[in-house]
C-alpha positions as a Markdown table, in Angstrom:
| # | Residue | x | y | z |
|---|---|---|---|---|
| 1 | Met | 48.2 | -60.6 | -25.0 |
| 2 | Pro | 50.9 | -59.0 | -22.7 |
| 3 | Thr | 52.0 | -56.6 | -25.4 |
| 4 | Ser | 48.4 | -55.3 | -26.1 |
| 5 | Lys | 48.5 | -52.7 | -23.3 |
| 6 | Pro | 51.7 | -51.0 | -24.5 |
| 7 | Lys | 50.4 | -51.1 | -28.1 |
| 8 | Asn | 47.2 | -49.4 | -27.0 |
| 9 | Gln | 49.2 | -46.7 | -25.1 |
| 10 | Ile | 51.3 | -46.0 | -28.2 |
| 11 | Leu | 48.2 | -45.9 | -30.4 |
| 12 | Arg | 46.4 | -43.4 | -28.0 |
| 13 | Ser | 49.5 | -41.2 | -27.9 |
| 14 | Lys | 49.2 | -40.8 | -31.7 |
| 15 | Leu | 45.5 | -39.9 | -31.6 |
| 16 | Pro | 44.1 | -36.3 | -31.0 |
| 17 | Lys | 42.9 | -35.4 | -27.6 |
| 18 | Gln | 39.3 | -35.6 | -28.7 |
| 19 | Val | 38.1 | -38.4 | -31.0 |
| 20 | Arg | 34.7 | -37.6 | -32.6 |
| 21 | Thr | 32.5 | -40.6 | -33.2 |
| 22 | Thr | 29.6 | -41.1 | -35.6 |
| 23 | Ala | 26.1 | -42.2 | -34.6 |
| 24 | Ala | 26.8 | -45.7 | -36.0 |
| 25 | Glu | 30.1 | -45.9 | -34.0 |
| 26 | Arg | 28.4 | -44.9 | -30.8 |
| 27 | Ser | 25.6 | -47.5 | -31.4 |
| 28 | Leu | 28.3 | -50.2 | -31.9 |
| 29 | Leu | 30.1 | -49.2 | -28.7 |
| 30 | Val | 26.8 | -49.2 | -26.7 |
| 31 | Arg | 26.0 | -52.7 | -28.0 |
| 32 | Leu | 29.4 | -54.2 | -27.4 |
| 33 | Gly | 30.1 | -52.3 | -24.2 |
| 34 | Ala | 26.9 | -52.9 | -22.3 |
| 35 | Pro | 28.1 | -56.2 | -20.7 |
| 36 | Leu | 31.3 | -54.5 | -19.5 |
| 37 | Gly | 29.6 | -52.1 | -17.1 |
| 38 | Asp | 32.0 | -49.5 | -15.7 |
| 39 | Ala | 34.9 | -51.4 | -17.2 |
| 40 | Ile | 34.1 | -49.5 | -20.3 |
| 41 | Gln | 36.0 | -46.7 | -18.6 |
| 42 | Gly | 39.2 | -47.8 | -20.4 |
| 43 | Ile | 37.6 | -47.1 | -23.8 |
| 44 | Val | 35.3 | -44.1 | -23.1 |
| 45 | His | 34.3 | -42.1 | -20.0 |
| 46 | Tyr | 31.6 | -44.0 | -18.2 |
| 47 | Lys | 29.3 | -41.0 | -17.9 |
| 48 | Thr | 29.6 | -40.4 | -21.7 |
| 49 | Phe | 28.8 | -44.1 | -22.3 |
| 50 | Leu | 25.7 | -43.8 | -20.1 |
| 51 | Arg | 24.6 | -40.7 | -22.0 |
| 52 | Trp | 25.0 | -42.6 | -25.3 |
| 53 | Lys | 23.1 | -45.5 | -23.9 |
| 54 | Asn | 20.2 | -43.4 | -22.6 |
| 55 | Ala | 20.0 | -41.6 | -26.0 |
| 56 | Ser | 19.6 | -44.9 | -27.9 |
| 57 | Lys | 16.2 | -45.6 | -29.2 |
| 58 | Val | 16.5 | -49.3 | -28.6 |
| 59 | Asn | 18.3 | -51.3 | -26.0 |
| 60 | Ala | 20.3 | -53.8 | -28.0 |
| 61 | Ser | 20.4 | -56.4 | -25.2 |
| 62 | Asp | 16.6 | -57.1 | -25.0 |
| 63 | Gly | 15.0 | -54.9 | -27.6 |
| 64 | Arg | 13.2 | -52.8 | -25.0 |
| 65 | Lys | 12.7 | -49.0 | -25.7 |
| 66 | Val | 14.4 | -46.8 | -23.2 |
| 67 | Gln | 13.3 | -43.3 | -22.1 |
| 68 | Pro | 15.5 | -40.5 | -23.6 |
| 69 | Ser | 17.4 | -38.4 | -21.2 |
| 70 | Gly | 16.6 | -34.7 | -20.5 |
| 71 | Arg | 13.4 | -32.8 | -20.0 |
| 72 | Pro | 10.5 | -34.1 | -22.1 |
| 73 | Pro | 9.2 | -31.8 | -24.8 |
| 74 | Ile | 6.1 | -29.7 | -24.4 |
| 75 | Pro | 3.1 | -31.4 | -26.0 |
| 76 | Glu | 1.9 | -29.7 | -29.2 |
| 77 | Ser | -1.6 | -29.4 | -27.7 |
| 78 | Val | -0.2 | -27.3 | -24.8 |
| 79 | Glu | 1.8 | -25.2 | -27.2 |
| 80 | Glu | -1.3 | -24.5 | -29.2 |
| 81 | Ile | -3.2 | -23.4 | -26.0 |
| 82 | Ile | -0.4 | -21.0 | -25.1 |
| 83 | Val | -0.3 | -19.5 | -28.6 |
| 84 | Arg | -4.1 | -19.2 | -28.7 |
| 85 | Leu | -4.2 | -17.4 | -25.3 |
| 86 | Ala | -1.6 | -15.0 | -26.5 |
| 87 | Asn | -3.3 | -14.2 | -29.8 |
| 88 | Glu | -6.9 | -13.9 | -28.4 |
| 89 | Asn | -6.1 | -11.9 | -25.3 |
| 90 | Ala | -2.8 | -10.1 | -25.8 |
| 91 | Trp | -1.5 | -11.4 | -22.5 |
| 92 | Gly | 2.1 | -11.6 | -21.5 |
| 93 | Tyr | 3.9 | -14.8 | -20.7 |
| 94 | Ser | 3.5 | -14.5 | -16.9 |
| 95 | Arg | -0.3 | -14.1 | -17.2 |
| 96 | Ile | -0.5 | -17.0 | -19.7 |
| 97 | Gln | 1.5 | -19.2 | -17.3 |
| 98 | Gly | -0.9 | -18.4 | -14.5 |
| 99 | Glu | -4.0 | -19.1 | -16.6 |
| 100 | Ile | -2.8 | -22.5 | -17.9 |
| 101 | Met | -1.9 | -23.5 | -14.3 |
| 102 | Lys | -5.7 | -23.1 | -13.5 |
| 103 | Leu | -6.3 | -25.7 | -16.2 |
| 104 | Gly | -3.9 | -28.1 | -14.4 |
| 105 | Ile | -1.1 | -27.6 | -16.9 |
| 106 | Ser | 2.3 | -27.0 | -15.3 |
| 107 | Val | 4.7 | -25.2 | -17.5 |
| 108 | Ala | 7.6 | -22.9 | -16.5 |
| 109 | Arg | 7.3 | -19.2 | -17.2 |
| 110 | Asn | 10.5 | -19.2 | -19.2 |
| 111 | Thr | 9.2 | -22.1 | -21.3 |
| 112 | Val | 6.0 | -20.1 | -22.1 |
| 113 | Lys | 8.2 | -17.2 | -23.1 |
| 114 | Lys | 10.3 | -19.3 | -25.5 |
| 115 | Ile | 7.2 | -20.8 | -27.1 |
| 116 | Leu | 5.8 | -17.3 | -27.7 |
| 117 | Met | 9.0 | -16.1 | -29.2 |
| 118 | Lys | 9.3 | -19.2 | -31.4 |
| 119 | Asn | 5.9 | -18.4 | -32.8 |
| 120 | Gly | 6.8 | -14.8 | -33.5 |
| 121 | Ile | 4.7 | -13.4 | -30.6 |
| 122 | His | 6.2 | -10.7 | -28.3 |
| 123 | Pro | 6.2 | -12.2 | -24.7 |
| 124 | Asn | 5.1 | -8.8 | -23.2 |
| 125 | Pro | 2.6 | -7.1 | -25.6 |
| 126 | Gly | 2.5 | -3.4 | -25.1 |
| 127 | Lys | 5.9 | -3.3 | -23.4 |
| 128 | Arg | 8.2 | -3.2 | -26.4 |
| 129 | Ala | 11.8 | -2.5 | -25.7 |
| 130 | Gly | 12.7 | 1.1 | -25.9 |
| 131 | Asp | 9.2 | 2.5 | -25.4 |
| 132 | Trp | 10.0 | 3.8 | -21.9 |
| 133 | Asp | 13.3 | 5.3 | -23.0 |
| 134 | Leu | 11.5 | 7.2 | -25.8 |
| 135 | Phe | 8.9 | 8.5 | -23.3 |
| 136 | Leu | 11.7 | 9.8 | -21.0 |
| 137 | Lys | 13.5 | 11.5 | -23.8 |
| 138 | Arg | 10.4 | 13.0 | -25.3 |
| 139 | His | 9.3 | 14.6 | -22.0 |
| 140 | Met | 12.6 | 15.0 | -20.2 |
| 141 | Asp | 12.4 | 18.8 | -19.9 |
| 142 | Thr | 8.9 | 18.7 | -18.3 |
| 143 | Leu | 9.2 | 15.4 | -16.4 |
| 144 | Trp | 9.6 | 15.1 | -12.6 |
| 145 | Ala | 10.0 | 12.0 | -10.4 |
| 146 | Cys | 9.5 | 11.6 | -6.6 |
| 147 | Asp | 10.3 | 9.1 | -3.9 |
| 148 | Phe | 11.2 | 8.8 | -0.3 |
| 149 | Phe | 14.4 | 7.9 | 1.5 |
| 150 | Thr | 14.8 | 7.3 | 5.2 |
| 151 | Lys | 17.3 | 8.1 | 8.0 |
| 152 | Asp | 17.2 | 6.8 | 11.6 |
| 153 | Val | 17.4 | 9.5 | 14.2 |
| 154 | Trp | 18.4 | 8.8 | 17.8 |
| 155 | Thr | 16.2 | 10.7 | 20.3 |
| 156 | Gly | 15.7 | 10.7 | 24.0 |
| 157 | Phe | 12.9 | 8.1 | 23.4 |
| 158 | Gly | 15.0 | 5.8 | 21.3 |
| 159 | Lys | 15.5 | 5.4 | 17.5 |
| 160 | Val | 13.0 | 7.1 | 15.2 |
| 161 | Thr | 12.8 | 6.7 | 11.5 |
| 162 | Tyr | 12.5 | 10.0 | 9.5 |
| 163 | Tyr | 11.1 | 10.0 | 6.0 |
| 164 | Val | 12.5 | 12.5 | 3.4 |
| 165 | Leu | 10.3 | 13.3 | 0.4 |
| 166 | Phe | 12.1 | 14.6 | -2.6 |
| 167 | Phe | 11.3 | 15.5 | -6.2 |
| 168 | Ile | 13.9 | 15.3 | -9.0 |
| 169 | His | 13.7 | 17.1 | -12.4 |
| 170 | Val | 14.7 | 14.4 | -14.9 |
| 171 | Gly | 16.1 | 16.8 | -17.5 |
| 172 | Thr | 18.6 | 18.6 | -15.2 |
| 173 | Arg | 18.8 | 16.0 | -12.4 |
| 174 | Arg | 18.2 | 18.8 | -9.9 |
| 175 | Val | 16.7 | 17.6 | -6.7 |
| 176 | His | 14.1 | 19.4 | -4.5 |
| 177 | Ile | 14.0 | 18.2 | -0.9 |
| 178 | Ser | 10.3 | 18.8 | -0.1 |
| 179 | Gly | 10.0 | 17.8 | 3.5 |
| 180 | Ile | 11.2 | 15.7 | 6.4 |
| 181 | Thr | 8.9 | 14.0 | 8.9 |
| 182 | Cys | 8.6 | 10.9 | 11.1 |
| 183 | Gln | 4.8 | 10.8 | 10.3 |
| 184 | Pro | 4.3 | 10.9 | 6.5 |
| 185 | Asn | 0.5 | 10.9 | 6.7 |
| 186 | Gly | -2.0 | 12.0 | 4.0 |
| 187 | Pro | -2.4 | 15.7 | 5.0 |
| 188 | Trp | 1.4 | 16.1 | 5.2 |
| 189 | Ile | 2.2 | 14.6 | 1.8 |
| 190 | Glu | -0.6 | 16.5 | 0.2 |
| 191 | Gln | 0.8 | 19.7 | 1.5 |
| 192 | Gln | 4.2 | 18.8 | 0.0 |
| 193 | Ala | 2.5 | 18.4 | -3.4 |
| 194 | Arg | 0.9 | 21.9 | -3.1 |
| 195 | Asn | 4.3 | 23.4 | -2.1 |
| 196 | Leu | 6.0 | 22.0 | -5.2 |
| 197 | Val | 3.2 | 23.2 | -7.5 |
| 198 | Met | 3.5 | 26.7 | -6.1 |
| 199 | Glu | 7.3 | 26.7 | -6.3 |
| 200 | Leu | 7.1 | 25.6 | -10.0 |
| 201 | Ala | 4.6 | 28.4 | -10.7 |
| 202 | Glu | 6.8 | 31.0 | -9.0 |
| 203 | Arg | 9.9 | 29.9 | -11.0 |
| 204 | Gly | 7.9 | 29.7 | -14.2 |
| 205 | Lys | 8.8 | 26.1 | -14.8 |
| 206 | Lys | 6.5 | 23.8 | -16.7 |
| 207 | Ala | 5.8 | 20.2 | -15.6 |
| 208 | Ser | 3.8 | 17.8 | -17.7 |
| 209 | Tyr | 4.4 | 14.4 | -16.0 |
| 210 | Leu | 5.2 | 13.2 | -12.5 |
| 211 | Ile | 6.3 | 9.5 | -12.1 |
| 212 | Arg | 6.1 | 7.8 | -8.7 |
| 213 | Asp | 6.0 | 4.2 | -7.4 |
| 214 | Gly | 3.1 | 2.5 | -5.7 |
| 215 | Asp | 4.0 | 3.5 | -2.1 |
| 216 | Thr | 0.8 | 3.8 | -0.1 |
| 217 | Lys | 2.0 | 7.1 | 1.3 |
| 218 | Phe | 1.2 | 8.6 | -2.0 |
| 219 | Thr | -2.6 | 9.2 | -1.7 |
| 220 | Glu | -5.2 | 9.9 | -4.2 |
| 221 | Lys | -5.4 | 13.5 | -3.0 |
| 222 | Phe | -1.7 | 13.8 | -3.6 |
| 223 | Asp | -2.2 | 12.8 | -7.2 |
| 224 | Glu | -5.2 | 15.1 | -7.5 |
| 225 | Val | -3.1 | 18.2 | -6.6 |
| 226 | Phe | -1.0 | 17.6 | -9.7 |
| 227 | Arg | -3.8 | 16.7 | -11.9 |
| 228 | Ser | -5.6 | 19.9 | -11.0 |
| 229 | Glu | -2.6 | 21.7 | -12.5 |
| 230 | Gly | -2.6 | 19.7 | -15.7 |
| 231 | Ile | 0.3 | 17.4 | -14.5 |
| 232 | Lys | -0.3 | 13.8 | -15.4 |
| 233 | Val | 0.8 | 11.3 | -12.6 |
| 234 | Lys | 2.3 | 8.1 | -13.9 |
| 235 | Arg | 2.1 | 5.3 | -11.2 |
| 236 | Leu | 4.8 | 2.7 | -11.9 |
| 237 | Pro | 4.2 | -1.1 | -11.7 |
| 238 | Phe | 5.2 | -3.0 | -8.7 |
| 239 | Ala | 8.9 | -3.7 | -8.2 |
| 240 | Ser | 10.0 | -1.7 | -11.3 |
| 241 | Leu | 12.9 | 0.3 | -9.9 |
| 242 | Asn | 14.5 | 0.6 | -13.3 |
| 243 | Leu | 11.6 | 2.7 | -14.5 |
| 244 | Asn | 12.3 | 5.3 | -11.8 |
| 245 | Ala | 16.1 | 5.0 | -12.2 |
| 246 | Phe | 16.9 | 8.7 | -11.7 |
| 247 | Ala | 15.2 | 8.9 | -8.3 |
| 248 | Glu | 16.6 | 5.5 | -7.3 |
| 249 | Arg | 20.2 | 6.6 | -8.2 |
| 250 | Phe | 19.9 | 9.8 | -6.2 |
| 251 | Val | 18.7 | 7.7 | -3.1 |
| 252 | Gln | 21.8 | 5.4 | -3.5 |
| 253 | Ser | 24.1 | 8.4 | -3.8 |
| 254 | Ile | 22.6 | 10.4 | -0.8 |
| 255 | Lys | 22.8 | 7.3 | 1.4 |
| 256 | Ser | 26.3 | 6.1 | 0.6 |
| 257 | Glu | 28.0 | 9.5 | 0.2 |
| 258 | Cys | 26.2 | 11.4 | 2.9 |
| 259 | Leu | 23.8 | 9.8 | 5.3 |
| 260 | Ala | 26.0 | 6.7 | 6.0 |
| 261 | Gln | 28.8 | 9.0 | 7.1 |
| 262 | Phe | 27.3 | 10.3 | 10.4 |
| 263 | Val | 24.9 | 9.5 | 13.1 |
| 264 | Val | 21.9 | 11.9 | 13.7 |
| 265 | Phe | 20.8 | 12.9 | 17.2 |
| 266 | Ala | 17.4 | 14.6 | 17.5 |
| 267 | Ser | 15.3 | 15.9 | 14.7 |
| 268 | Gly | 17.0 | 19.3 | 14.6 |
| 269 | His | 20.2 | 17.7 | 13.6 |
| 270 | Ile | 18.8 | 16.2 | 10.4 |
| 271 | Gln | 16.9 | 19.4 | 9.6 |
| 272 | Lys | 20.3 | 21.2 | 9.7 |
| 273 | Arg | 21.8 | 18.6 | 7.3 |
| 274 | Arg | 19.0 | 19.2 | 4.9 |
């Protein structure tokens, strides 16, 4: 009818911007709208119509079951394996994902994490939130951290990278620049450890822990110097910058506020800036 279009426009102007439909109404629209194809656009957005159609359990046109949209759920048998591995081995979700991949089961790490949390299992046993903060607060007065930062020095033979070893007292944030060298080998870094131990003894300062990253420049003899004085060395896990935040923040500050502001020529120049 010629007047049907204006009537529809008037009717739509009286309706709210979003019309919510029931499951029965969506099923009816899917059944009646299937022959229309994209012409259904005048009634409902075509993408919305396709989503309704895919979500239907049965295709009304031929009675054939259709595959629901979205990612398929994890089989219960796989979920049981994940929970069992967590309970029997106290593994974290990353380790569990690696182990089940060896069994030919492909599950995303985040999915494993969600399954563990759903079953009331902590995704990282032994790494409860707040434990590291409590450790820092408990030992702050006798806790030291160490790390390196670098600076390129222009010499007559070209550019040379110099390594600066520093120690920071976590409680006061005071920084001790231990040494500067372009060859941070074992004997050199071990001597820096001895120097710090002697300086702490002279000043009557007590140290109970030293935290450091896994840099290979920190040798076993370096750790032994501190252990011989009753100082426990805590080696941090790989790529865990947040656990050595005080040292990392100092590196950021010294580079952006100082080292990035000038060019160094010859080793004597950087020694004077020390």
